N, C-alpha and C positions, 0 to 999 in steps of 0.2 A: 338271420342276417338283418332283417328289418329292425329287430330290437337293438342290435349292436349299433346300427346307424343312429337310432334315436338316442341311445345312451351317449354316443360320441358327440352328437349334436347338442344335447343337454349339458354335457361336460364342457364343451367349448363356450356355450352361452354363459355358463357359470363362471368360467375363468375370465371371460371378458367383463362380466358384471363386477367381479371382485377386483380386478385390476384397475377399474375406473374409479374406485372409491378414493376419496380425498381424505384419508385418515392420518396423514403425516402431519406432525406439528409444524406450524409456520413460525419461523424465526425472522423477525424484522431486523435488518441490518442497514444502517445508513453509513455513508462514507463522507468524510469531510477532510479538508486540508487543515493541517495543524502547523502553526508557525515553528520554524526551526529557531531555537533560542541561541544556540552556539554550535561551533564545529571544532573538531580537533584533528590535526594532521600531524602524525608523529614523524614520518619519513616520506620523502618524495622519491620515487624510483624512476628508472629510465623507461624508454620505449618498450612496449610489449610486456612490461612487468606491472603487477597490480599495486596500486597505491590505495591504501585504505583511508577513508575519510569518515570519522565518527561524527554523527549528527545527534544533537540533543533536542528534545522537545518536551513539552508539558502536557500531561493528560488532565482532564478536569473531573473524571469520575472513574470508577473501577470497571466500567463496561467498555472503555475505549482501549483499543490496542492497535499497534502498528500493523498496517496492511501492506503498503508498498511505497515506493518512491515514484513520483511523477518526474521523469527525467527527460529533458529536451536538449538535443545537441544541434547546434547550428554553427558550422565551422569549428572554431576553437572556443566557442562560448557554450557553457552548460548552464541550464536552469534546473534547479532541483527543489522539489517540495515534498513534504511527507503527507501521505494519505493515511488516515486512521479510520478504522472500522469501529462502529459503536452498535452494540447489540442492545435492542430495546427490551429491558427487563425491569421488573419492579424492585429487584434487589440491588440496584446500583447505589453506590455510596459516593457522594460528592467529596472528592479528595484530589488534591493536586500532587502529582508525582512526576519526577523527571525520568524520562526513558531515553535510552541511547540505542542507535542502530548504526551499522557500518555500511557505507556506500563503497563499492569496489570500482575503482576507475583504472582502466587498462588502455592507455593511449597507444595509438598505432603510428604516430609520427611525432618528432620532436617539435618543441615550440612552447609558447606561453598560452596556457589555458585559463580562461576566465570563468570562475564558478559563481553563480548567483543563487544563493540559498534563500528561499522565500521565508520572510520573517513577519508575515502578517500584513495588515493595512494600517496606514496612518490615519489621523483624525479627519482627513479629506477623502478617505476611501481609496487612496492610491497604494499600490503594492510597494512594500519595503523589502529590501534584500540585504543580506550579508554577502559582500563581494570579496572573493579571495582569488588571487592569481597564483598559478602553479607553473613553474618552469620545468619542462621535461627535456632532458638531453638525450 
């Protein structure tokens, strides 16, 4: 019985030692705002229906990809920005490509909604926006 306790004890110590090893590869990812170059709204729907807003932005290399929208709602005003993820790899190629993603907007009450799409910064460092108003009935 003593041998069994020793074996179980050594087994547990071995499991703990192996589980603490840091042998997983580390992938460095940085997140950054990318300016929205343009938007496209084909149809505007009514309350409780989804209106799709296509946003276009430019990547600067092959390691950048769309991550998510930064979406802020305050009353009937919406501020939208694109967040891109960039994986730090030596195989990245500098190339500009236009990407598009669709923002789904589902209003819960009628009215005029003002969308401010972040378009970068001007020469003074001030935020620029593409502003569109959408009338929901």
